[in-house]
C-alpha positions as a Markdown table, in Angstrom:
| # | Residue | x | y | z |
|---|---|---|---|---|
| 1 | Met | -9.7 | 64.0 | 9.8 |
| 2 | Ala | -7.9 | 67.2 | 10.7 |
| 3 | Ser | -4.7 | 68.1 | 8.8 |
| 4 | Ser | -1.9 | 70.5 | 9.4 |
| 5 | Ile | 1.4 | 71.8 | 8.2 |
| 6 | Asp | 4.1 | 71.2 | 10.7 |
| 7 | Gly | 5.3 | 74.2 | 12.8 |
| 8 | Leu | 3.9 | 77.1 | 10.9 |
| 9 | Ala | 3.8 | 79.1 | 14.2 |
| 10 | Ser | 5.6 | 76.9 | 16.7 |
| 11 | Gly | 8.4 | 75.5 | 14.6 |
| 12 | Leu | 7.6 | 72.1 | 16.1 |
| 13 | Asn | 7.4 | 68.8 | 14.1 |
| 14 | Thr | 3.9 | 68.1 | 15.2 |
| 15 | Thr | 3.4 | 65.1 | 12.9 |
| 16 | Ser | 6.4 | 63.4 | 14.6 |
| 17 | Ile | 5.1 | 64.3 | 18.0 |
| 18 | Ile | 1.6 | 62.9 | 17.2 |
| 19 | Asn | 3.1 | 59.7 | 15.8 |
| 20 | Ser | 5.2 | 59.2 | 18.9 |
| 21 | Leu | 2.1 | 59.8 | 21.1 |
| 22 | Met | 0.1 | 57.4 | 19.0 |
| 23 | Ala | 2.8 | 54.7 | 19.2 |
| 24 | Val | 2.3 | 54.8 | 23.0 |
| 25 | Glu | -1.4 | 54.8 | 22.6 |
| 26 | Ala | -1.3 | 51.8 | 20.3 |
| 27 | Gln | 0.8 | 49.6 | 22.5 |
| 28 | Pro | -2.3 | 47.6 | 23.8 |
| 29 | Gln | -3.3 | 47.0 | 20.2 |
| 30 | Thr | 0.2 | 46.0 | 19.2 |
| 31 | Gln | 0.1 | 43.4 | 22.0 |
| 32 | Leu | -3.2 | 42.1 | 20.7 |
| 33 | Lys | -1.7 | 41.8 | 17.2 |
| 34 | Thr | 1.3 | 39.9 | 18.6 |
| 35 | Lys | -1.1 | 37.6 | 20.4 |
| 36 | Leu | -3.2 | 37.2 | 17.3 |
| 37 | Ala | -0.2 | 36.2 | 15.2 |
| 38 | Ser | 0.9 | 33.7 | 17.9 |
| 39 | Asp | -2.5 | 32.1 | 18.0 |
| 40 | Gln | -2.7 | 31.9 | 14.2 |
| 41 | Thr | 0.7 | 30.1 | 14.2 |
| 42 | Met | -0.6 | 27.8 | 16.9 |
| 43 | Ile | -3.8 | 27.0 | 14.9 |
| 44 | Ser | -1.7 | 26.2 | 11.8 |
| 45 | Thr | 0.6 | 23.9 | 13.8 |
| 46 | Leu | -2.2 | 22.1 | 15.5 |
| 47 | Gln | -3.9 | 21.6 | 12.2 |
| 48 | Ser | -0.7 | 20.0 | 10.9 |
| 49 | Leu | -0.6 | 17.7 | 13.9 |
| 50 | Asn | -4.3 | 16.9 | 13.5 |
| 51 | Ser | -3.6 | 15.9 | 9.9 |
| 52 | Lys | -0.8 | 13.6 | 10.9 |
| 53 | Leu | -2.9 | 12.0 | 13.6 |
| 54 | Ser | -5.7 | 11.5 | 11.1 |
| 55 | Ser | -3.4 | 9.7 | 8.7 |
| 56 | Leu | -2.2 | 7.6 | 11.6 |
| 57 | Lys | -5.7 | 6.8 | 12.6 |
| 58 | Asp | -6.7 | 5.7 | 9.1 |
| 59 | Leu | -3.6 | 3.5 | 8.8 |
| 60 | Ala | -4.0 | 1.9 | 12.3 |
| 61 | Ser | -7.7 | 1.4 | 11.8 |
| 62 | Gly | -7.1 | -0.5 | 8.6 |
| 63 | Asp | -4.5 | -2.7 | 10.2 |
| 64 | Ser | -6.7 | -3.5 | 13.1 |
| 65 | Ala | -9.7 | -4.5 | 11.0 |
| 66 | Val | -10.7 | -8.2 | 11.0 |
| 67 | Asn | -8.3 | -10.3 | 8.9 |
| 68 | Ala | -6.4 | -7.1 | 7.8 |
| 69 | Leu | -3.1 | -8.8 | 8.5 |
| 70 | Asn | -4.2 | -12.2 | 7.2 |
| 71 | Leu | -2.2 | -11.6 | 4.1 |
| 72 | Phe | -1.2 | -14.2 | 1.5 |
| 73 | Ser | 0.8 | -14.3 | -1.6 |
| 74 | Ala | -0.4 | -16.4 | -4.6 |
| 75 | Thr | 2.0 | -17.8 | -7.2 |
| 76 | Thr | 1.6 | -20.2 | -10.1 |
| 77 | Ser | 3.9 | -22.6 | -11.8 |
| 78 | Ser | 3.1 | -21.3 | -15.3 |
| 79 | Pro | 2.9 | -17.8 | -16.8 |
| 80 | Ser | -0.4 | -18.8 | -18.4 |
| 81 | Leu | -2.1 | -18.4 | -15.1 |
| 82 | Ser | -2.0 | -15.6 | -12.5 |
| 83 | Ala | -3.5 | -15.8 | -9.1 |
| 84 | Thr | -4.6 | -13.3 | -6.3 |
| 85 | Ala | -5.5 | -14.0 | -2.7 |
| 86 | Thr | -7.6 | -12.0 | -0.3 |
| 87 | Thr | -7.5 | -11.9 | 3.5 |
| 88 | Ser | -10.1 | -14.7 | 3.6 |
| 89 | Ala | -7.7 | -17.2 | 2.0 |
| 90 | Thr | -5.8 | -19.9 | 3.7 |
| 91 | Ala | -2.4 | -21.3 | 2.9 |
| 92 | Gly | -2.3 | -24.3 | 0.5 |
| 93 | Ser | -2.0 | -25.3 | -3.1 |
| 94 | Ile | -4.1 | -26.8 | -5.9 |
| 95 | Asp | -3.5 | -28.0 | -9.5 |
| 96 | Val | -5.5 | -26.5 | -12.3 |
| 97 | Thr | -5.8 | -27.4 | -16.0 |
| 98 | Val | -7.3 | -24.8 | -18.2 |
| 99 | Thr | -9.0 | -26.5 | -21.2 |
| 100 | Gln | -10.9 | -23.5 | -22.7 |
| 101 | Leu | -10.8 | -19.8 | -22.6 |
| 102 | Ala | -13.9 | -17.6 | -22.5 |
| 103 | Gln | -14.9 | -15.5 | -25.5 |
| 104 | Ser | -17.7 | -13.2 | -26.5 |
| 105 | Gln | -20.0 | -14.0 | -29.4 |
| 106 | Val | -19.4 | -12.1 | -32.6 |
| 107 | Asp | -21.8 | -12.3 | -35.6 |
| 108 | Val | -21.6 | -10.6 | -39.0 |
| 109 | Thr | -24.6 | -10.3 | -41.4 |
| 110 | Ala | -24.6 | -10.8 | -45.1 |
| 111 | Ala | -23.5 | -7.7 | -47.1 |
| 112 | Met | -26.2 | -5.2 | -47.8 |
| 113 | Ser | -26.4 | -1.6 | -49.1 |
| 114 | Ser | -29.5 | -0.7 | -47.0 |
| 115 | Trp | -31.8 | -2.2 | -44.4 |
| 116 | Pro | -34.8 | -4.0 | -45.9 |
| 117 | Thr | -38.4 | -2.7 | -45.6 |
| 118 | Asp | -41.6 | -4.4 | -44.5 |
| 119 | Gly | -44.7 | -4.7 | -46.7 |
| 120 | Ser | -45.7 | -1.1 | -46.1 |
| 121 | Gly | -42.3 | 0.3 | -47.2 |
| 122 | Ala | -41.2 | 1.2 | -43.7 |
| 123 | Pro | -37.9 | 0.0 | -42.2 |
| 124 | Ala | -38.3 | -3.6 | -41.1 |
| 125 | Pro | -38.2 | -4.3 | -37.4 |
| 126 | Leu | -35.3 | -6.1 | -35.8 |
| 127 | Thr | -35.3 | -8.4 | -32.7 |
| 128 | Leu | -32.4 | -9.6 | -30.6 |
| 129 | Val | -32.9 | -12.5 | -28.2 |
| 130 | Asp | -30.4 | -13.1 | -25.4 |
| 131 | Ser | -29.4 | -16.4 | -23.7 |
| 132 | Thr | -32.4 | -16.3 | -21.3 |
| 133 | Gly | -34.9 | -15.8 | -24.1 |
| 134 | Lys | -35.5 | -12.1 | -23.4 |
| 135 | Gln | -36.4 | -10.3 | -26.6 |
| 136 | Thr | -35.4 | -6.8 | -27.5 |
| 137 | Glu | -37.4 | -5.4 | -30.5 |
| 138 | Leu | -36.4 | -2.2 | -32.2 |
| 139 | Thr | -37.2 | -0.4 | -35.4 |
| 140 | Pro | -34.6 | 1.7 | -37.2 |
| 141 | Ala | -35.4 | 5.4 | -38.0 |
| 142 | Ser | -34.8 | 4.6 | -41.7 |
| 143 | Thr | -33.3 | 2.0 | -44.0 |
| 144 | Ser | -29.8 | 3.6 | -43.5 |
| 145 | Leu | -27.5 | 1.0 | -41.9 |
| 146 | Asp | -26.2 | 3.9 | -39.7 |
| 147 | Asp | -29.7 | 4.2 | -38.3 |
| 148 | Val | -29.8 | 0.4 | -37.7 |
| 149 | Val | -26.5 | 0.6 | -35.8 |
| 150 | Thr | -27.8 | 3.5 | -33.8 |
| 151 | Ala | -31.0 | 1.7 | -32.9 |
| 152 | Ile | -29.2 | -1.5 | -31.8 |
| 153 | Asn | -26.7 | 0.4 | -29.6 |
| 154 | Ala | -29.4 | 2.5 | -28.0 |
| 155 | Ala | -31.6 | -0.5 | -27.2 |
| 156 | Ser | -29.4 | -1.8 | -24.4 |
| 157 | Gly | -29.9 | -5.3 | -25.7 |
| 158 | Pro | -27.5 | -8.3 | -25.7 |
| 159 | Ala | -25.3 | -7.0 | -28.5 |
| 160 | Arg | -23.7 | -3.8 | -29.8 |
| 161 | Ala | -23.3 | -3.1 | -33.5 |
| 162 | Val | -20.8 | -1.6 | -35.9 |
| 163 | Lys | -21.0 | -1.1 | -39.7 |
| 164 | Val | -18.1 | -2.8 | -41.6 |
| 165 | Pro | -17.3 | -2.1 | -45.3 |
| 166 | Ala | -17.9 | -5.1 | -47.6 |
| 167 | Gly | -16.9 | -3.6 | -50.9 |
| 168 | Asn | -18.9 | -2.2 | -53.9 |
| 169 | Gly | -20.8 | 0.2 | -51.6 |
| 170 | Ala | -22.1 | -2.6 | -49.4 |
| 171 | Tyr | -21.7 | -3.1 | -45.7 |
| 172 | Arg | -22.0 | -5.8 | -43.1 |
| 173 | Leu | -23.4 | -5.4 | -39.6 |
| 174 | Gln | -21.0 | -6.8 | -37.0 |
| 175 | Leu | -22.7 | -7.6 | -33.7 |
| 176 | Thr | -20.7 | -8.3 | -30.5 |
| 177 | Ala | -22.1 | -9.6 | -27.3 |
| 178 | Thr | -22.2 | -7.2 | -24.4 |
| 179 | Thr | -21.5 | -10.0 | -22.0 |
| 180 | Ser | -18.6 | -12.4 | -22.1 |
| 181 | Gly | -19.1 | -16.2 | -22.0 |
| 182 | Ala | -22.0 | -18.4 | -22.6 |
| 183 | Ala | -24.3 | -16.0 | -20.8 |
| 184 | Gly | -23.7 | -13.5 | -23.6 |
| 185 | Ala | -25.1 | -15.7 | -26.4 |
| 186 | Phe | -27.7 | -14.0 | -28.6 |
| 187 | Ser | -29.6 | -14.4 | -31.8 |
| 188 | Val | -30.7 | -11.7 | -34.2 |
| 189 | Tyr | -33.8 | -11.7 | -36.4 |
| 190 | Gln | -35.4 | -9.5 | -39.0 |
| 191 | Gly | -39.0 | -9.2 | -37.7 |
| 192 | Thr | -41.0 | -8.4 | -34.7 |
| 193 | Ala | -40.8 | -10.2 | -31.3 |
| 194 | Ala | -44.1 | -11.8 | -32.0 |
| 195 | Gln | -42.8 | -13.1 | -35.3 |
| 196 | Val | -39.8 | -14.5 | -33.5 |
| 197 | Ser | -42.0 | -16.3 | -31.1 |
| 198 | Ala | -44.2 | -17.6 | -33.9 |
| 199 | Gly | -41.1 | -18.8 | -35.8 |
| 200 | Thr | -41.8 | -16.6 | -38.9 |
| 201 | Ala | -39.0 | -14.1 | -38.4 |
| 202 | Thr | -35.8 | -14.3 | -40.5 |
| 203 | Asp | -32.7 | -15.4 | -38.7 |
| 204 | Leu | -30.0 | -13.1 | -40.1 |
| 205 | Met | -27.3 | -15.7 | -39.4 |
| 206 | Ala | -29.2 | -18.2 | -41.6 |
| 207 | Asp | -28.0 | -16.3 | -44.7 |
| 208 | Pro | -25.2 | -18.4 | -46.4 |
| 209 | Ser | -22.9 | -15.3 | -46.5 |
| 210 | Ala | -23.5 | -14.4 | -42.8 |
| 211 | Ala | -21.4 | -16.0 | -40.1 |
| 212 | Val | -20.9 | -16.5 | -36.4 |
| 213 | Val | -17.3 | -15.4 | -36.2 |
| 214 | Lys | -17.0 | -16.4 | -32.6 |
| 215 | Ala | -19.4 | -18.5 | -30.6 |
| 216 | Ala | -20.2 | -17.5 | -27.0 |
| 217 | Gln | -18.3 | -19.8 | -24.7 |
| 218 | Asp | -17.2 | -20.0 | -21.1 |
| 219 | Ala | -13.7 | -20.5 | -19.8 |
| 220 | Lys | -13.3 | -24.0 | -18.4 |
| 221 | Ala | -10.8 | -25.6 | -16.1 |
| 222 | Thr | -10.4 | -29.0 | -14.5 |
| 223 | Leu | -9.4 | -29.7 | -11.0 |
| 224 | Tyr | -7.9 | -33.1 | -10.0 |
| 225 | Ala | -7.5 | -34.0 | -13.7 |
| 226 | Gly | -7.0 | -37.7 | -14.4 |
| 227 | Thr | -8.5 | -38.8 | -11.1 |
| 228 | Pro | -11.9 | -40.1 | -10.2 |
| 229 | Ala | -12.5 | -36.7 | -8.4 |
| 230 | Ala | -11.9 | -34.7 | -11.6 |
| 231 | Gln | -14.1 | -31.6 | -11.5 |
| 232 | Thr | -14.8 | -29.1 | -14.3 |
| 233 | Ile | -15.5 | -25.5 | -13.4 |
| 234 | Ala | -16.7 | -22.7 | -15.8 |
| 235 | Ser | -16.5 | -18.9 | -15.8 |
| 236 | Gly | -18.0 | -16.3 | -18.1 |
| 237 | Thr | -14.6 | -14.6 | -18.1 |
| 238 | Asn | -11.1 | -15.9 | -18.0 |
| 239 | Thr | -11.0 | -15.3 | -14.2 |
| 240 | Phe | -12.1 | -18.2 | -12.0 |
| 241 | Thr | -13.3 | -16.4 | -8.9 |
| 242 | Asp | -12.9 | -18.2 | -5.6 |
| 243 | Leu | -11.3 | -21.2 | -7.1 |
| 244 | Leu | -10.3 | -21.7 | -3.4 |
| 245 | Pro | -11.9 | -19.5 | -0.7 |
| 246 | Gly | -10.4 | -16.1 | -1.2 |
| 247 | Val | -8.3 | -17.2 | -4.2 |
| 248 | Ser | -9.0 | -16.1 | -7.8 |
| 249 | Val | -7.1 | -17.4 | -10.9 |
| 250 | Thr | -6.9 | -15.7 | -14.3 |
| 251 | Ala | -5.9 | -17.6 | -17.4 |
| 252 | Ser | -4.3 | -16.1 | -20.5 |
| 253 | Ala | -3.9 | -19.4 | -22.4 |
| 254 | Val | -5.0 | -23.0 | -22.4 |
| 255 | Thr | -2.6 | -25.2 | -20.4 |
| 256 | Ala | -1.6 | -28.6 | -21.7 |
| 257 | Ala | -0.7 | -29.8 | -18.2 |
| 258 | Pro | -1.9 | -29.0 | -14.7 |
| 259 | Val | -0.6 | -25.8 | -13.3 |
| 260 | Thr | 0.1 | -25.6 | -9.5 |
| 261 | Val | -1.4 | -22.6 | -7.6 |
| 262 | Asn | 0.4 | -22.0 | -4.3 |
| 263 | Ile | -1.0 | -19.8 | -1.5 |
| 264 | Ala | 1.4 | -18.9 | 1.3 |
| 265 | Ser | 1.4 | -16.4 | 4.1 |
| 266 | Asp | 2.7 | -13.0 | 2.9 |
| 267 | Ser | 5.2 | -12.2 | 5.7 |
| 268 | Ala | 6.7 | -9.4 | 3.6 |
| 269 | Gly | 3.3 | -7.7 | 3.2 |
| 270 | Ile | 2.6 | -8.0 | 7.0 |
| 271 | Thr | 6.1 | -6.7 | 7.7 |
| 272 | Lys | 5.6 | -3.7 | 5.5 |
| 273 | Lys | 2.3 | -2.9 | 7.2 |
| 274 | Ala | 4.0 | -3.0 | 10.6 |
| 275 | Gly | 6.9 | -0.9 | 9.4 |
| 276 | Asp | 4.4 | 1.7 | 8.0 |
| 277 | Leu | 2.6 | 1.9 | 11.3 |
| 278 | Val | 5.9 | 2.5 | 13.2 |
| 279 | Asn | 6.8 | 5.2 | 10.7 |
| 280 | Ala | 3.4 | 6.9 | 11.1 |
| 281 | Val | 3.7 | 6.9 | 14.9 |
| 282 | Asn | 7.2 | 8.3 | 14.7 |
| 283 | Asp | 5.9 | 11.0 | 12.3 |
| 284 | Val | 3.5 | 12.2 | 15.0 |
| 285 | Leu | 5.9 | 11.9 | 17.9 |
| 286 | Gly | 8.7 | 13.6 | 16.0 |
| 287 | Phe | 6.4 | 16.5 | 15.0 |
| 288 | Val | 5.4 | 17.1 | 18.6 |
| 289 | Ser | 9.1 | 16.8 | 19.7 |
| 290 | Ile | 10.2 | 19.4 | 17.1 |
| 291 | Tyr | 7.6 | 22.0 | 18.2 |
| 292 | Ser | 8.2 | 21.3 | 21.9 |
| 293 | Ala | 12.0 | 21.7 | 21.8 |
| 294 | Val | 13.7 | 24.3 | 23.9 |
| 295 | Thr | 16.3 | 26.4 | 22.0 |
| 296 | Gln | 19.2 | 28.5 | 23.4 |
| 297 | Thr | 19.7 | 32.0 | 21.9 |
| 298 | Thr | 22.3 | 34.6 | 22.6 |
| 299 | Asp | 21.5 | 38.3 | 22.5 |
| 300 | Ala | 23.6 | 41.3 | 21.4 |
| 301 | Asn | 25.2 | 41.5 | 24.9 |
| 302 | Gly | 26.2 | 37.8 | 24.8 |
| 303 | Ala | 23.6 | 36.7 | 27.3 |
| 304 | Ser | 22.1 | 33.3 | 26.8 |
| 305 | Ala | 18.4 | 32.8 | 26.9 |
| 306 | Ala | 16.1 | 29.7 | 26.5 |
| 307 | Ser | 13.0 | 29.8 | 24.4 |
| 308 | Gly | 10.4 | 27.0 | 24.2 |
| 309 | Gly | 8.7 | 25.7 | 21.1 |
| 310 | Ile | 5.1 | 26.5 | 20.3 |
| 311 | Phe | 3.9 | 23.2 | 22.0 |
| 312 | Ser | 6.1 | 23.8 | 25.1 |
| 313 | Gly | 3.9 | 23.7 | 28.2 |
| 314 | Asn | 0.8 | 22.7 | 26.2 |
| 315 | Ser | -0.7 | 19.9 | 28.4 |
| 316 | Gly | -3.2 | 18.9 | 25.8 |
| 317 | Val | -0.6 | 18.2 | 23.1 |
| 318 | Arg | 1.6 | 16.5 | 25.7 |
| 319 | Ser | -1.3 | 14.2 | 26.7 |
| 320 | Val | -1.9 | 13.2 | 23.0 |
| 321 | Asn | 1.8 | 12.5 | 22.6 |
| 322 | Asp | 1.8 | 10.3 | 25.7 |
| 323 | Gln | -1.3 | 8.4 | 24.6 |
| 324 | Val | 0.1 | 7.5 | 21.2 |
| 325 | Phe | 3.5 | 6.5 | 22.8 |
| 326 | Ser | 1.8 | 4.3 | 25.4 |
| 327 | Ala | -0.5 | 2.7 | 22.8 |
| 328 | Met | 2.6 | 1.6 | 20.8 |
| 329 | Ser | 4.9 | 0.6 | 23.7 |
| 330 | Met | 2.6 | -1.1 | 26.1 |
| 331 | Pro | 2.9 | -4.9 | 26.4 |
| 332 | Val | 0.5 | -7.3 | 24.6 |
| 333 | Asn | -0.5 | -10.3 | 26.7 |
| 334 | Gly | 2.5 | -9.8 | 28.8 |
| 335 | Lys | 4.9 | -9.6 | 25.9 |
| 336 | Ser | 6.9 | -6.5 | 25.0 |
| 337 | Pro | 6.4 | -5.1 | 21.5 |
| 338 | Ser | 10.1 | -5.5 | 21.1 |
| 339 | Glu | 9.5 | -9.3 | 20.6 |
| 340 | Tyr | 7.7 | -8.3 | 17.4 |
| 341 | Gly | 10.5 | -6.0 | 16.3 |
| 342 | Ile | 9.0 | -2.7 | 17.7 |
| 343 | Asn | 11.7 | -1.1 | 19.9 |
| 344 | Val | 11.7 | 2.1 | 21.9 |
| 345 | Thr | 14.6 | 4.5 | 21.6 |
| 346 | Arg | 16.1 | 6.8 | 24.3 |
| 347 | Asp | 14.7 | 9.7 | 22.3 |
| 348 | Gly | 11.1 | 8.5 | 22.8 |
| 349 | Asn | 10.7 | 7.2 | 19.2 |
| 350 | Phe | 10.5 | 3.7 | 17.8 |
| 351 | Thr | 12.7 | 1.6 | 15.6 |
| 352 | Phe | 11.5 | -1.4 | 13.6 |
| 353 | Asp | 13.4 | -4.7 | 13.2 |
| 354 | Ala | 11.9 | -6.4 | 10.2 |
| 355 | Ala | 13.9 | -9.6 | 10.7 |
| 356 | Lys | 12.7 | -10.0 | 14.2 |
| 357 | Leu | 9.1 | -9.7 | 13.1 |
| 358 | Gln | 9.5 | -12.2 | 10.3 |
| 359 | Ser | 11.1 | -14.6 | 12.7 |
| 360 | Ser | 8.1 | -14.2 | 15.0 |
| 361 | Leu | 5.7 | -14.7 | 12.1 |
| 362 | Ala | 7.5 | -17.9 | 11.2 |
| 363 | Ser | 7.3 | -19.4 | 14.7 |
| 364 | Asp | 3.8 | -18.1 | 15.7 |
| 365 | Pro | 2.0 | -16.5 | 12.7 |
| 366 | Ala | -1.5 | -16.3 | 14.4 |
| 367 | Gly | -0.2 | -15.0 | 17.7 |
| 368 | Thr | 2.1 | -12.4 | 16.0 |
| 369 | Gln | -0.7 | -11.2 | 13.8 |
| 370 | Ala | -3.0 | -10.9 | 16.7 |
| 371 | Ala | -0.4 | -8.9 | 18.7 |
| 372 | Leu | 0.2 | -6.5 | 15.8 |
| 373 | Gln | -3.6 | -6.0 | 15.5 |
| 374 | Thr | -3.9 | -5.2 | 19.2 |
| 375 | Ile | -1.1 | -2.6 | 18.9 |
| 376 | Ala | -2.8 | -1.1 | 15.8 |
| 377 | Ser | -6.1 | -1.0 | 17.6 |
| 378 | Arg | -4.7 | 0.8 | 20.6 |
| 379 | Val | -2.9 | 3.3 | 18.3 |
| 380 | Ser | -6.2 | 3.8 | 16.3 |
| 381 | Asp | -8.1 | 4.5 | 19.6 |
| 382 | Ala | -5.5 | 7.1 | 20.7 |
| 383 | Ala | -5.5 | 8.9 | 17.3 |
| 384 | Thr | -9.3 | 8.8 | 17.1 |
| 385 | Ser | -9.5 | 10.3 | 20.7 |
| 386 | Ala | -7.4 | 13.2 | 19.5 |
| 387 | Thr | -9.0 | 13.9 | 16.1 |
| 388 | Asp | -12.7 | 13.1 | 16.5 |
| 389 | Pro | -14.5 | 16.1 | 14.9 |
| 390 | Phe | -16.7 | 16.6 | 18.0 |
| 391 | Thr | -14.8 | 15.3 | 21.0 |
| 392 | Gly | -11.2 | 15.1 | 19.9 |
| 393 | Ser | -8.7 | 16.7 | 22.2 |
| 394 | Val | -6.7 | 18.3 | 19.4 |
| 395 | Thr | -9.9 | 19.3 | 17.7 |
| 396 | Ala | -10.9 | 21.1 | 20.9 |
| 397 | Leu | -7.6 | 22.9 | 21.0 |
| 398 | Ile | -8.0 | 24.1 | 17.5 |
| 399 | Lys | -11.6 | 25.3 | 18.1 |
| 400 | Gly | -10.4 | 27.1 | 21.3 |
| 401 | Gln | -7.7 | 28.9 | 19.5 |
| 402 | Gln | -10.0 | 29.8 | 16.6 |
| 403 | Ser | -12.5 | 31.3 | 19.1 |
| 404 | Glu | -9.7 | 33.4 | 20.7 |
| 405 | Val | -8.5 | 34.6 | 17.3 |
| 406 | Ala | -12.1 | 35.7 | 16.4 |
| 407 | Asp | -12.2 | 37.6 | 19.7 |
| 408 | Leu | -8.8 | 39.2 | 19.2 |
| 409 | Gly | -9.8 | 40.3 | 15.7 |
| 410 | Ser | -12.9 | 42.1 | 17.2 |
| 411 | Gln | -10.7 | 43.8 | 19.8 |
| 412 | Ile | -8.2 | 44.9 | 17.2 |
| 413 | Ser | -10.9 | 46.4 | 15.1 |
| 414 | Asp | -12.3 | 48.3 | 18.1 |
| 415 | Trp | -8.8 | 49.7 | 18.7 |
| 416 | Asp | -8.6 | 50.8 | 15.1 |
| 417 | Gln | -11.6 | 53.1 | 15.6 |
| 418 | Arg | -10.3 | 54.2 | 19.1 |
| 419 | Leu | -6.9 | 55.1 | 17.7 |
| 420 | Ala | -8.3 | 56.9 | 14.7 |
| 421 | Thr | -10.4 | 59.1 | 17.0 |
| 422 | Arg | -7.4 | 59.8 | 19.3 |
| 423 | Arg | -5.2 | 60.8 | 16.3 |
| 424 | Gln | -7.9 | 63.2 | 15.1 |
| 425 | Thr | -8.2 | 64.7 | 18.6 |
| 426 | Leu | -4.4 | 65.2 | 18.8 |
| 427 | Gln | -4.3 | 66.8 | 15.3 |
| 428 | Thr | -7.1 | 69.1 | 16.2 |
| 429 | Thr | -5.4 | 70.1 | 19.5 |
| 430 | Tyr | -2.1 | 70.8 | 17.8 |
| 431 | Asn | -3.8 | 72.7 | 14.9 |
| 432 | Ala | -5.5 | 74.9 | 17.5 |
| 433 | Met | -2.2 | 75.5 | 19.2 |
| 434 | Glu | -0.6 | 76.6 | 16.0 |
| 435 | Val | -3.5 | 79.0 | 15.3 |
| 436 | Ala | -3.2 | 80.4 | 18.8 |
| 437 | Leu | 0.5 | 80.8 | 18.5 |
| 438 | Gly | 0.1 | 82.5 | 15.1 |
| 439 | Gln | -2.3 | 85.0 | 16.6 |
| 440 | Leu | 0.0 | 85.7 | 19.5 |
| 441 | Asn | 2.9 | 86.2 | 17.1 |
| 442 | Ala | 0.8 | 88.7 | 15.1 |
| 443 | Gln | -0.1 | 90.6 | 18.3 |
| 444 | Gln | 3.5 | 90.6 | 19.3 |
| 445 | Ser | 4.5 | 92.1 | 16.0 |
| 446 | Trp | 1.8 | 94.8 | 16.3 |
| 447 | Leu | 2.8 | 95.7 | 19.8 |
| 448 | Thr | 6.4 | 95.8 | 18.8 |
| 449 | Gly | 5.5 | 98.3 | 16.1 |
| 450 | Gln | 3.4 | 100.4 | 18.4 |
| 451 | Ile | 6.2 | 100.5 | 21.0 |
| 452 | Ala | 8.7 | 101.5 | 18.4 |
| 453 | Gly | 6.4 | 104.3 | 17.2 |
| 454 | Leu | 6.0 | 105.6 | 20.8 |
| 455 | Ser | 9.8 | 105.8 | 21.3 |
| 456 | Ser | 10.3 | 107.9 | 18.1 |
| 457 | Ser | 7.5 | 110.4 | 19.1 |
| 458 | Thr | 9.0 | 110.8 | 22.6 |
| 459 | Lys | 12.3 | 111.8 | 21.2 |
């Protein structure tokens, strides 16, 4: 790039002149940069809108799923029992008497200082047998009890082991079932699986100082206790799954008397879901409104001017806004959403009347739930139409802006090269001018000297 020192011959500020000329030359690029910044802001704002629409879609899709609003609350008459209900439950009640809690089997062996050996002096094999008769044979790496514990725990058998001090340098092996309840019952033998099958293996629990600390047992409960229809149910854990369809009960203690389990429609839960949907819709509509608003500004001369938001005049965003609004506000089977507590405001948003919805649920639970699911389904469709990764309208707007940004970036880069070349040309031109002026100044001085000499000679 050419360089110069301002005004050596001309006295002009050539750098300032060149910069002024370049500012004019760069106006097209400046306009491109302004457009680029505007597009980038639009992309960011559209992405925020898309994120809100995606959240709305997920929420509405969940609410519109089969039985999604078929919510129930489960309560019991005793703190010894807790209950949960899924959407497949039905309202009702049942009495339950818990007679036994589940527990996992725990065995401890006799005290020993090391694991015994077989006839060859090698560590004796060990076999565990589960409740189905499956045998797990293993051989410790040595007679160290630590190696026995490692072998048992690595075998993925019916029990896990830990070494417990028994005094005087001796230890016991404590074995705990890996499965709760009767299904987790196991036996442990010194000997091979074949010896166990032949009945010649040594049952470690047969030693007088060994013990079954806890026997494997299922939790048990009785329905209709004291009646000819009394029915006992068992569970490997303290949770009785599907005691009623969609209802599970967990016991923390044996109950001396029947405990009543009540299943009722969860109107509070349904109301919360409806309120959340209204809030999510308002979040989308409010976002569009904020970025579509027209603001009034006043310039230095006091003149008033209106400026639109970034979404002003954007037909694609306006269409999405209208679709979401219509999905929420359209009647359901001839009934206005206001009958379910969803009201439209003059600002184009929604308010939610929880008391109105609960009243509707009390008088017509099935119809109200169906109406809410219809509204949720319509909202889900509108949000999906906007956010689909391939066909979504907002997605298409984002992709279009991103394509334009890429093109603007290329044009700006081209202008960088063009302007650099133009600046170099101007600097070369002004440098040449300074050189020419310097030469002319030198000639002028020489001629002035010559003329002065001629005048003296003439005299």
